[in-house]
Residue frames as a rotation matrix with the C-alpha (Angstrom) as fourth column:
MET 1
-0.824 -0.505 -0.256 6.51
-0.335 0.800 -0.497 12.76
0.456 -0.324 -0.829 -12.05
ARG 2
0.335 0.916 -0.222 3.86
-0.366 0.343 0.865 10.32
0.868 -0.209 0.450 -10.82
LEU 3
-0.682 -0.702 0.204 4.46
-0.360 0.079 -0.930 10.01
0.637 -0.707 -0.307 -7.04
PHE 4
0.591 0.801 -0.096 3.11
-0.179 0.246 0.953 8.26
0.787 -0.545 0.288 -3.97
LEU 5
-0.372 -0.625 0.686 4.12
-0.850 -0.068 -0.523 7.77
0.374 -0.777 -0.506 -0.33
ALA 6
0.607 0.578 -0.545 4.00
-0.403 0.816 0.415 4.27
0.685 -0.032 0.728 1.12
ILE 7
0.278 -0.478 0.833 5.18
-0.774 0.402 0.489 1.75
-0.569 -0.781 -0.258 3.66
PRO 8
-0.080 -0.352 -0.933 7.36
-0.854 0.507 -0.118 -0.77
0.514 0.787 -0.341 1.79
LEU 9
0.938 0.347 0.013 7.04
-0.318 0.843 0.434 -4.49
0.140 -0.411 0.901 2.49
SER 10
0.040 -0.915 0.401 9.97
-0.782 0.221 0.582 -6.31
-0.621 -0.337 -0.707 3.99
ASP 11
-0.418 -0.261 -0.870 11.38
-0.801 0.558 0.218 -9.11
0.428 0.788 -0.443 1.84
GLU 12
-0.996 0.045 0.081 10.31
-0.009 0.822 -0.569 -11.58
-0.092 -0.568 -0.818 4.55
ALA 13
-0.295 0.953 -0.072 6.69
-0.202 -0.136 -0.970 -10.36
-0.934 -0.271 0.233 4.46
ARG 14
0.036 0.265 -0.964 6.62
-0.977 -0.195 -0.090 -10.39
-0.211 0.944 0.251 0.65
HIS 15
-0.675 -0.377 -0.634 7.94
-0.546 0.834 0.085 -13.96
0.497 0.403 -0.768 0.41
ALA 16
-0.914 0.372 0.164 5.66
0.088 0.574 -0.814 -15.18
-0.397 -0.729 -0.557 3.22
ALA 17
-0.095 0.930 -0.354 2.58
-0.511 -0.351 -0.785 -13.64
-0.855 0.106 0.508 1.56
VAL 18
-0.121 -0.014 -0.993 3.43
-0.973 0.200 0.116 -15.17
0.197 0.980 -0.038 -1.84
HIS 19
-0.906 -0.276 -0.321 3.94
-0.214 0.953 -0.215 -18.61
0.365 -0.126 -0.922 -0.25
HIS 20
-0.718 0.684 0.128 0.73
-0.054 0.128 -0.990 -18.27
-0.694 -0.718 -0.054 1.78
LEU 21
0.070 0.769 -0.635 -1.36
-0.819 -0.319 -0.477 -17.42
-0.569 0.554 0.608 -1.28
LYS 22
-0.270 -0.247 -0.931 0.17
-0.844 0.525 0.106 -20.20
0.463 0.814 -0.350 -3.41
SER 23
-0.978 -0.177 -0.115 -0.35
-0.103 0.875 -0.474 -22.79
0.184 -0.451 -0.873 -0.68
HIS 24
-0.582 0.813 0.031 -4.07
0.103 0.111 -0.988 -21.96
-0.807 -0.572 -0.148 -0.29
LEU 25
0.301 0.686 -0.663 -5.15
-0.643 -0.368 -0.672 -21.31
-0.705 0.628 0.330 -3.89
ASP 26
0.153 -0.159 0.975 -5.34
0.476 0.877 0.069 -23.82
-0.866 0.453 0.210 -6.73
HIS 27
0.363 0.091 0.927 -5.35
0.910 -0.249 -0.332 -21.04
0.200 0.964 -0.173 -9.33
PRO 28
-0.720 -0.645 0.256 -3.88
0.595 -0.764 -0.250 -17.57
0.357 -0.028 0.934 -9.81
LEU 29
-0.557 0.505 -0.660 -5.54
0.308 -0.613 -0.728 -14.55
-0.772 -0.608 0.186 -8.23
PRO 30
0.302 0.731 0.612 -8.51
0.908 -0.026 -0.418 -13.27
-0.290 0.682 -0.672 -10.25
GLY 31
0.952 0.173 -0.254 -8.11
0.095 -0.952 -0.292 -10.21
-0.292 0.254 -0.922 -12.41
ARG 32
0.539 -0.813 0.221 -4.77
0.095 -0.203 -0.975 -8.54
0.837 0.546 -0.032 -13.04
PRO 33
0.734 -0.270 -0.624 -2.49
0.678 0.228 0.699 -9.41
-0.046 -0.936 0.350 -10.08
VAL 34
0.802 -0.572 0.174 0.01
-0.571 -0.819 -0.061 -6.83
0.177 -0.050 -0.983 -8.87
ARG 35
0.317 -0.774 -0.549 3.55
0.126 0.608 -0.784 -8.22
0.940 0.179 0.290 -9.09
PRO 36
0.719 0.026 -0.695 4.82
0.671 0.233 0.704 -9.00
0.180 -0.972 0.150 -5.56
GLU 37
-0.346 -0.928 -0.141 7.89
0.938 -0.338 -0.081 -6.80
0.028 -0.160 0.987 -5.98
LEU 38
-0.594 0.207 0.778 5.48
0.129 -0.929 0.346 -3.84
0.794 0.305 0.525 -6.32
TRP 39
0.327 0.788 -0.521 3.49
0.680 0.187 0.709 -4.56
0.656 -0.587 -0.475 -3.14
HIS 40
-0.871 -0.477 0.119 3.33
0.261 -0.654 -0.710 -1.72
0.417 -0.587 0.694 -0.60
LEU 41
0.002 0.857 -0.516 0.87
0.985 -0.092 -0.149 -0.07
-0.175 -0.508 -0.844 1.77
THR 42
-0.356 -0.106 0.928 0.00
0.559 -0.820 0.121 3.29
0.748 0.562 0.351 0.20
LEU 43
-0.436 0.172 -0.883 -0.25
0.773 -0.431 -0.466 6.18
-0.461 -0.886 0.055 2.65
ARG 44
0.317 0.533 -0.784 -0.95
-0.030 -0.821 -0.571 8.87
-0.948 0.205 -0.245 0.03
PHE 45
-0.008 -0.224 0.975 -1.12
0.970 0.235 0.062 8.84
-0.243 0.946 0.215 -3.76
LEU 46
-0.230 -0.178 -0.957 0.03
0.174 -0.975 0.139 12.19
-0.957 -0.134 0.256 -5.17
GLY 47
0.761 0.454 0.464 -0.35
0.506 0.032 -0.862 11.69
-0.406 0.891 -0.205 -8.91
GLU 48
0.284 -0.646 0.709 1.54
0.799 -0.250 -0.547 13.95
0.531 0.721 0.445 -11.30
VAL 49
0.824 -0.159 -0.544 3.85
0.307 -0.681 0.664 16.33
-0.476 -0.715 -0.512 -9.44
ASP 50
0.755 -0.618 0.219 6.51
-0.032 -0.369 -0.929 18.62
0.655 0.694 -0.298 -10.92
GLU 51
-0.053 -0.902 -0.429 10.05
0.591 0.318 -0.741 18.82
0.805 -0.293 0.516 -9.55
VAL 52
-0.632 -0.118 0.766 9.28
-0.386 -0.809 -0.443 21.85
0.672 -0.576 0.466 -7.35
GLY 53
0.387 0.869 0.308 6.24
-0.790 0.140 0.597 20.10
0.475 -0.474 0.741 -5.90
ALA 54
0.636 -0.232 -0.736 8.26
0.294 0.955 -0.046 16.95
0.713 -0.187 0.675 -5.26
ASP 55
-0.505 -0.859 0.082 10.89
0.316 -0.273 -0.909 19.01
0.803 -0.433 0.409 -3.42
ARG 56
-0.339 0.471 0.815 8.15
-0.769 -0.637 0.048 20.61
0.542 -0.610 0.578 -1.29
VAL 57
0.739 0.625 -0.250 6.64
-0.411 0.713 0.569 17.21
0.534 -0.318 0.784 -0.44
THR 58
0.219 -0.752 -0.621 10.07
0.525 0.628 -0.574 15.85
0.822 -0.200 0.533 0.46
ARG 59
-0.685 -0.508 0.522 10.80
-0.081 -0.658 -0.748 18.82
0.724 -0.555 0.410 2.73
GLU 60
-0.046 0.766 0.642 7.40
-0.885 -0.329 0.329 18.71
0.463 -0.553 0.693 4.47
VAL 61
0.809 0.319 -0.494 7.44
-0.124 0.914 0.387 14.94
0.575 -0.252 0.778 5.08
ASP 62
-0.073 -0.933 -0.351 11.06
0.496 0.272 -0.825 15.15
0.865 -0.234 0.443 6.26
GLU 63
-0.754 -0.224 0.617 10.14
-0.286 -0.734 -0.616 17.90
0.591 -0.642 0.489 8.78
ALA 64
0.269 0.958 0.102 6.94
-0.603 0.085 0.793 16.17
0.751 -0.275 0.601 9.97
GLU 65
-0.415 -0.275 0.867 6.76
-0.880 0.363 -0.306 14.39
-0.231 -0.890 -0.392 13.31
ARG 66
-0.137 0.332 -0.933 6.40
-0.675 0.658 0.333 10.90
0.725 0.676 0.134 11.85
GLY 67
0.600 0.395 0.695 6.63
-0.799 0.331 0.502 9.20
-0.032 -0.857 0.514 15.22
ALA 68
-0.269 -0.713 0.648 8.09
-0.722 0.594 0.354 5.90
-0.637 -0.372 -0.675 16.27
GLY 69
-0.663 -0.012 -0.748 8.33
-0.562 0.669 0.487 2.73
0.495 0.743 -0.450 14.27
PHE 70
-0.026 0.722 0.691 5.71
-0.878 0.315 -0.362 0.09
-0.479 -0.616 0.626 14.95
THR 71
-0.945 -0.198 0.259 4.77
-0.087 0.920 0.383 -3.47
-0.314 0.340 -0.887 14.17
LEU 72
-0.051 0.953 -0.298 1.84
-0.985 -0.097 -0.140 -4.38
-0.162 0.287 0.944 12.01
ARG 73
-0.602 -0.046 0.797 0.37
-0.060 0.998 0.012 -7.81
-0.796 -0.040 -0.603 11.41
TRP 74
-0.683 0.353 -0.639 -0.84
-0.699 -0.063 0.712 -8.78
0.212 0.934 0.290 7.96
GLY 75
-0.442 0.631 0.638 -4.23
-0.453 0.457 -0.765 -10.46
-0.774 -0.627 0.084 8.27
ALA 76
-0.082 0.584 0.808 -7.03
0.508 0.722 -0.470 -11.60
-0.857 0.371 -0.356 5.98
LEU 77
-0.882 -0.085 0.463 -7.93
0.466 -0.293 0.835 -10.89
0.065 0.952 0.298 2.38
GLY 78
-0.121 0.875 -0.469 -10.71
0.320 -0.413 -0.853 -8.48
-0.940 -0.253 -0.230 1.55
ALA 79
-0.483 0.033 0.875 -12.29
0.875 -0.011 0.483 -6.86
0.026 0.999 -0.023 -1.49
PHE 80
-0.553 0.347 -0.757 -13.45
-0.101 -0.930 -0.352 -3.42
-0.827 -0.118 0.550 -2.63
PRO 81
-0.396 0.393 0.830 -16.22
-0.690 -0.724 0.014 -2.44
0.606 -0.567 0.558 -2.89
ARG 82
0.222 0.432 0.874 -17.53
-0.862 0.506 -0.032 -5.83
-0.456 -0.746 0.485 -1.64
PRO 83
-0.530 -0.582 0.617 -16.70
-0.323 0.811 0.488 -9.53
-0.784 0.059 -0.618 -2.16
ARG 84
0.089 0.645 0.759 -19.62
0.525 0.618 -0.586 -10.34
-0.847 0.450 -0.283 -4.48
ARG 85
0.861 0.114 0.495 -18.76
0.490 -0.441 -0.752 -7.47
0.133 0.890 -0.436 -6.87
ALA 86
0.459 -0.779 -0.428 -15.06
0.359 -0.278 0.891 -6.90
-0.813 -0.562 0.152 -6.34
ASN 87
0.937 -0.297 0.181 -12.79
0.079 -0.325 -0.942 -4.73
0.339 0.898 -0.281 -8.44
VAL 88
-0.003 -0.957 0.290 -9.86
-0.727 -0.197 -0.658 -4.88
0.687 -0.213 -0.695 -5.99
LEU 89
0.793 0.062 -0.606 -8.61
0.309 0.816 0.488 -7.86
0.525 -0.574 0.628 -3.99
TRP 90
0.187 -0.710 0.679 -6.46
-0.558 -0.646 -0.521 -6.82
0.809 -0.281 -0.517 -1.05
LEU 91
-0.061 -0.324 -0.944 -4.57
0.714 0.647 -0.268 -7.99
0.698 -0.690 0.192 2.04
GLY 92
0.584 0.411 0.700 -5.57
-0.130 -0.804 0.580 -6.21
0.802 -0.430 -0.416 5.23
LEU 93
-0.543 -0.768 0.341 -4.12
-0.403 -0.118 -0.907 -5.59
0.737 -0.630 -0.246 8.66
GLU 94
0.271 0.527 -0.805 -4.86
0.523 0.622 0.583 -7.58
0.808 -0.579 -0.107 11.77
ARG 95
0.548 -0.185 -0.816 -2.78
0.736 -0.357 0.575 -5.30
-0.397 -0.916 -0.059 14.01
GLY 96
-0.517 -0.816 -0.259 -1.16
0.640 -0.570 0.515 -1.89
-0.568 0.100 0.817 13.60
GLU 97
-0.046 0.578 0.815 -4.06
0.931 -0.272 0.245 -0.30
0.363 0.770 -0.525 11.74
ALA 98
0.852 0.377 -0.363 -4.35
0.501 -0.788 0.358 2.61
-0.152 -0.487 -0.860 14.20
GLU 99
0.104 -0.909 -0.404 -0.62
0.258 -0.368 0.893 3.31
-0.961 -0.197 0.196 13.86
ALA 100
-0.588 -0.267 0.763 -0.83
0.781 0.059 0.622 3.16
-0.211 0.962 0.174 10.05
GLU 101
0.393 0.815 0.425 -3.81
0.851 -0.497 0.166 5.53
0.347 0.297 -0.890 10.10
ARG 102
0.731 -0.203 -0.652 -1.92
0.312 -0.750 0.583 7.96
-0.607 -0.630 -0.485 12.36
LEU 103
-0.360 -0.933 0.032 1.08
0.378 -0.114 0.919 7.85
-0.853 0.343 0.394 10.02
ALA 104
-0.333 0.335 0.881 -1.18
0.931 -0.033 0.364 8.38
0.151 0.942 -0.301 6.99
ALA 105
0.757 0.642 -0.122 -2.70
0.652 -0.735 0.184 11.44
0.028 -0.219 -0.975 8.73
VAL 106
0.315 -0.746 -0.587 0.78
0.184 -0.559 0.809 12.89
-0.931 -0.363 -0.038 9.37
VAL 107
-0.640 -0.535 0.552 1.71
0.596 0.108 0.795 12.28
-0.485 0.838 0.250 5.73
GLU 108
0.133 0.789 0.599 -1.57
0.962 -0.248 0.113 13.83
0.237 0.562 -0.792 4.56
GLU 109
0.803 0.148 -0.577 -0.92
0.395 -0.857 0.331 16.95
-0.445 -0.494 -0.747 6.62
ALA 110
-0.152 -0.954 -0.259 2.60
0.171 -0.283 0.944 17.24
-0.973 0.099 0.206 5.19
VAL 111
-0.555 0.004 0.832 1.37
0.816 0.197 0.544 16.76
-0.161 0.980 -0.113 1.61
GLU 112
0.545 0.806 0.231 -1.28
0.821 -0.569 0.046 19.45
0.168 0.165 -0.972 2.08
ALA 113
0.603 -0.404 -0.688 1.33
0.193 -0.762 0.618 21.79
-0.774 -0.505 -0.382 3.61
ALA 114
-0.515 -0.824 0.236 3.38
0.374 0.031 0.927 21.21
-0.771 0.566 0.292 0.44
GLY 115
-0.619 0.319 -0.717 0.47
-0.608 -0.773 0.181 22.58
-0.497 0.548 0.673 -1.60
SER 116
-0.916 0.336 -0.219 -1.45
0.088 0.702 0.707 19.45
0.391 0.628 -0.673 -2.67
PRO 117
-0.149 0.936 0.319 -5.24
-0.780 -0.310 0.544 19.41
0.608 -0.168 0.776 -2.36
PRO 118
-0.310 0.079 0.948 -6.69
-0.815 0.492 -0.307 17.23
-0.491 -0.867 -0.088 0.41
GLU 119
-0.998 0.012 -0.067 -7.32
-0.017 0.909 0.417 13.56
0.066 0.417 -0.907 -0.31
ASP 120
-0.398 0.918 0.008 -10.97
-0.846 -0.370 0.384 13.03
0.355 0.146 0.923 -1.24
ARG 121
0.453 0.525 -0.720 -11.25
-0.169 0.844 0.509 9.49
0.875 -0.109 0.471 0.18
PRO 122
0.691 -0.212 0.691 -10.63
-0.712 -0.033 0.702 8.30
-0.126 -0.977 -0.174 3.72
PHE 123
-0.352 -0.907 -0.233 -7.50
-0.894 0.399 -0.205 6.22
0.279 0.136 -0.951 4.32
ARG 124
0.830 0.517 0.210 -8.05
-0.552 0.815 0.176 2.44
-0.080 -0.263 0.962 4.33
SER 125
-0.142 -0.940 0.310 -5.08
-0.838 0.281 0.467 0.25
-0.526 -0.194 -0.828 5.33
HIS 126
0.763 0.336 0.552 -4.67
-0.038 0.876 -0.482 -2.39
-0.645 0.347 0.681 2.63
LEU 127
-0.468 -0.873 -0.135 -2.19
-0.385 0.064 0.921 -3.91
-0.795 0.483 -0.366 0.23
THR 128
0.482 0.681 -0.551 -3.61
-0.787 0.060 -0.614 -4.27
-0.386 0.729 0.565 -3.30
LEU 129
-0.253 -0.508 0.823 -3.06
-0.100 0.860 0.500 -7.80
-0.962 0.044 -0.269 -4.61
SER 130
-0.705 0.097 0.703 -5.15
0.680 0.376 0.630 -7.68
-0.203 0.922 -0.331 -7.79
ARG 131
-0.572 0.576 -0.584 -7.26
-0.546 -0.799 -0.253 -5.30
-0.612 0.174 0.772 -9.86
ILE 132
-0.622 0.450 0.641 -10.35
0.529 0.845 -0.079 -6.93
-0.577 0.289 -0.764 -11.32
ARG 133
-0.323 0.544 -0.774 -12.17
-0.702 -0.686 -0.189 -5.73
-0.634 0.483 0.604 -14.47
PRO 134
-0.049 0.793 0.608 -15.01
-0.387 -0.576 0.720 -6.42
0.921 -0.200 0.335 -14.90
ASP 135
-0.197 0.054 0.979 -16.11
-0.980 -0.030 -0.196 -6.89
0.019 -0.998 0.059 -11.29
GLN 136
-0.253 0.077 -0.964 -16.16
-0.197 0.972 0.129 -10.50
0.947 0.222 -0.231 -10.04
ASP 137
0.827 0.447 0.339 -17.42
-0.473 0.230 0.851 -12.47
0.303 -0.864 0.402 -7.06
VAL 138
-0.145 -0.963 -0.227 -14.30
-0.439 0.268 -0.858 -13.29
0.887 -0.025 -0.462 -5.01
THR 139
0.505 0.438 0.744 -16.10
-0.853 0.117 0.509 -14.84
0.136 -0.891 0.433 -2.04
ALA 140
0.971 -0.132 -0.198 -14.54
0.132 0.991 -0.012 -18.27
0.198 -0.015 0.980 -2.73
VAL 141
0.116 -0.983 0.142 -11.04
0.285 -0.104 -0.953 -16.76
0.951 0.151 0.268 -2.76
LEU 142
-0.116 -0.119 0.986 -11.64
-0.752 -0.638 -0.165 -14.97
0.649 -0.761 -0.016 0.54
GLU 143
0.747 0.481 0.459 -12.94
-0.664 0.573 0.481 -18.18
-0.032 -0.664 0.747 2.10
ALA 144
0.854 -0.421 -0.305 -10.04
0.254 0.850 -0.462 -20.30
0.454 0.318 0.833 0.77
VAL 145
-0.116 -0.975 0.191 -7.24
0.328 -0.219 -0.919 -18.15
0.937 -0.044 0.346 2.18
PRO 146
0.582 0.285 -0.761 -6.94
0.802 -0.045 0.596 -17.89
0.135 -0.957 -0.255 5.98
ALA 147
0.970 -0.237 0.061 -5.42
-0.245 -0.942 0.230 -14.82
0.003 -0.238 -0.971 7.63
LEU 148
0.404 -0.902 -0.154 -1.68
-0.014 0.162 -0.987 -14.52
0.915 0.400 0.053 7.08
GLY 149
0.989 0.053 -0.136 -0.92
0.135 0.035 0.990 -13.56
0.057 -0.998 0.027 10.70
LEU 150
0.204 -0.976 0.075 2.57
0.927 0.168 -0.334 -12.27
0.313 0.137 0.940 9.90
ASP 151
0.707 -0.054 -0.706 4.20
0.383 -0.809 0.446 -9.45
-0.595 -0.585 -0.551 11.87
MET 152
0.209 -0.661 0.720 6.27
0.869 -0.212 -0.447 -6.84
0.449 0.720 0.530 10.04
ALA 153
-0.084 -0.339 -0.937 8.30
0.722 -0.669 0.178 -3.97
-0.687 -0.661 0.301 11.49
VAL 154
0.634 0.260 0.728 7.53
0.675 -0.645 -0.357 -0.56
0.377 0.718 -0.585 10.02
ASN 155
0.205 -0.655 -0.727 10.51
0.750 -0.372 0.547 1.75
-0.629 -0.658 0.415 10.31
ARG 156
-0.786 -0.459 -0.414 10.26
0.120 -0.771 0.626 4.08
-0.606 0.442 0.661 7.32
VAL 157
0.553 0.831 -0.060 8.03
0.201 -0.203 -0.958 5.83
-0.809 0.518 -0.279 4.83
VAL 158
-0.538 -0.751 0.384 9.15
0.542 0.042 0.839 5.94
-0.646 0.659 0.385 1.20
LEU 159
0.284 0.494 -0.822 8.43
-0.482 -0.667 -0.568 8.47
-0.829 0.557 0.049 -1.54
TYR 160
-0.267 -0.293 0.918 8.14
0.532 0.750 0.393 6.46
-0.804 0.593 -0.044 -4.76
ARG 161
-0.288 0.187 -0.939 8.10
-0.794 -0.595 0.126 7.53
-0.535 0.782 0.320 -8.37
SER 162
0.187 0.465 0.865 5.96
0.185 0.849 -0.496 5.35
-0.965 0.253 0.073 -10.60
HIS 163
-0.622 -0.384 -0.682 7.20
-0.635 -0.263 0.727 4.79
-0.458 0.885 -0.080 -14.15
LEU 164
0.397 0.826 0.400 4.43
-0.271 0.521 -0.809 3.50
-0.877 0.213 0.431 -16.38
GLY 165
-0.458 -0.576 -0.677 5.31
-0.840 0.032 0.542 1.34
-0.291 0.817 -0.499 -19.35
ARG 166
-0.006 0.457 -0.890 4.47
-0.790 0.543 0.284 -1.65
0.613 0.705 0.357 -21.50
GLY 167
-0.430 -0.252 -0.867 5.62
0.158 0.924 -0.347 -4.23
0.889 -0.286 -0.357 -18.96
GLY 168
0.552 0.643 -0.532 3.57
0.695 -0.002 0.719 -2.61
0.461 -0.766 -0.448 -16.21
PRO 169
0.859 -0.187 0.477 4.66
-0.325 -0.919 0.225 -0.02
0.396 -0.349 -0.849 -13.67
ARG 170
0.066 -0.873 -0.484 8.12
0.734 0.371 -0.569 0.19
0.676 -0.318 0.665 -12.18
TYR 171
0.953 0.304 0.022 8.63
0.194 -0.659 0.726 1.96
0.235 -0.688 -0.687 -8.84
GLU 172
-0.056 -0.982 0.182 11.70
0.446 -0.188 -0.875 4.01
0.893 0.032 0.448 -8.04
GLU 173
0.475 0.122 -0.872 12.52
0.875 -0.167 0.454 4.91
-0.090 -0.978 -0.186 -4.44
MET 174
0.417 -0.252 0.873 13.05
0.306 -0.866 -0.396 8.68
0.856 0.432 -0.284 -4.45
GLU 175
-0.390 -0.451 0.803 13.45
-0.597 -0.540 -0.593 9.31
0.701 -0.710 -0.059 -0.71
ALA 176
0.012 0.363 -0.932 13.13
0.575 0.760 0.303 7.37
0.818 -0.539 -0.200 2.53
PHE 177
-0.062 0.089 0.994 11.94
-0.626 -0.779 0.031 8.96
0.778 -0.620 0.104 5.78
PRO 178
-0.657 -0.252 -0.711 12.87
0.252 0.815 -0.522 6.96
0.711 -0.521 -0.472 8.90
LEU 179
0.615 0.768 0.179 10.54
-0.064 -0.178 0.982 6.56
0.786 -0.615 -0.060 11.85
ALA 180
0.081 -0.612 0.786 12.03
-0.889 -0.402 -0.222 7.25
0.451 -0.681 -0.577 15.28
């Protein structure tokens, strides 16, 4: 099973972000946009995990001190590795980044306790909007779209299973872990 742990978007945040992008751009996002129904803030990508490993991850995340819910604010667009040669266009956080990082650290600790190797990249709070191949200059897109400035309550972490197929990925919610 191909698994990841993430903060799901509320329907309100998803619809507001779609409207915001459409109202500020004359053209579609560059590259291969991620369908809005798939948007989420990834805390930890696990990759291929067998059923025993998935059970271990579920148990460890369930037993972890995930802490209280919090509010984040969706902010401005950004690009990896940089705007002039972007391969990912993303939506970042204006508020709640420290809380998201703390939650990602708790999830990382639980995933490692379940037997997964440590993540090799530092956590960066972002919501992937589009994957761009080959790299493009997205400076004009970043300049055209002001910060979203939308608050969203975070009250759970979800373990998703990713099903890959011809029509693109489909995400199945395997387990939800509430925040206090």
